[in-house]
GUDODREN-902786 format. One line per field, with one value per residue (C-alpha): residue number from 1; residue in one letter; z, x, y. Coordinates in steps of 0.05 Angstrom, whole numbers, plus 5000, padded with zeros to 4 digits. Example, Ala and Ser with C-alpha at 12.3 -4.5 7.8 and 13.67 -1.06 7.14 Angstrom:
residues 2
k: (1|2)
r: (A|S)
c3: (5156|5143)
c1: (5246|5273)
c2: (4910|4979)
***
This chain:
residues 69
k: (1|2|3|4|5|6|7|8|9|10|11|12|13|14|15|16|17|18|19|20|21|22|23|24|25|26|27|28|29|30|31|32|33|34|35|36|37|38|39|40|41|42|43|44|45|46|47|48|49|50|51|52|53|54|55|56|57|58|59|60|61|62|63|64|65|66|67|68|69)
r: (M|H|T|V|H|N|A|R|I|T|L|L|A|T|A|L|N|N|L|A|L|A|V|V|I|A|G|C|I|A|P|A|V|S|G|Q|L|A|G|G|G|Q|V|V|A|T|L|A|W|I|S|A|G|S|I|L|H|F|F|A|Q|G|V|L|G|G|L|R|P)
c3: (4643|4715|4707|4669|4713|4774|4738|4726|4802|4819|4783|4799|4882|4869|4837|4900|4951|4907|4911|4982|4999|4951|4990|5054|5028|4997|5060|5118|5091|5053|5101|5154|5103|5092|5164|5161|5213|5270|5287|5314|5249|5214|5261|5250|5164|5172|5215|5158|5095|5135|5152|5079|5060|5101|5072|5007|5031|5058|4993|4960|5007|5006|4921|4929|4942|4883|4862|4840|4857)
c1: (4652|4659|4728|4752|4709|4744|4820|4815|4790|4851|4899|4875|4878|4952|4967|4939|4976|5044|5029|5017|5085|5121|5088|5112|5191|5187|5164|5200|5264|5294|5307|5322|5373|5397|5399|5346|5302|5348|5290|5220|5180|5208|5174|5115|5123|5139|5076|5040|5077|5062|4988|4979|5005|4951|4893|4923|4926|4857|4825|4856|4825|4766|4775|4770|4706|4683|4701|4640|4631)
c2: (4718|4721|4686|4753|4790|4758|4763|4841|4854|4807|4846|4915|4887|4865|4935|4973|4921|4934|5010|5012|4967|5021|5079|5049|5032|5100|5137|5089|5046|5101|5148|5104|5076|5143|5166|5217|5185|5229|5286|5284|5310|5258|5198|5231|5242|5164|5150|5180|5138|5076|5103|5116|5049|5011|5051|5024|4959|4954|4985|4934|4881|4915|4910|4834|4845|4854|4778|4733|4667)
***
């Protein structure tokens, strides 16, 4: 039964990590490619997106702590 539990935890952590990557891409790379990073306010918004992605990534790592031996 631990195998099923561990597989579900791993899938949840993978989904959260993928969401974190999507947040970083949407908030950082998309404005950079479209050329909207010229203003100072956009840099602050970009840092907020990076922070949100980092928080999701660390939350995904915390979820992996629920794996059973």
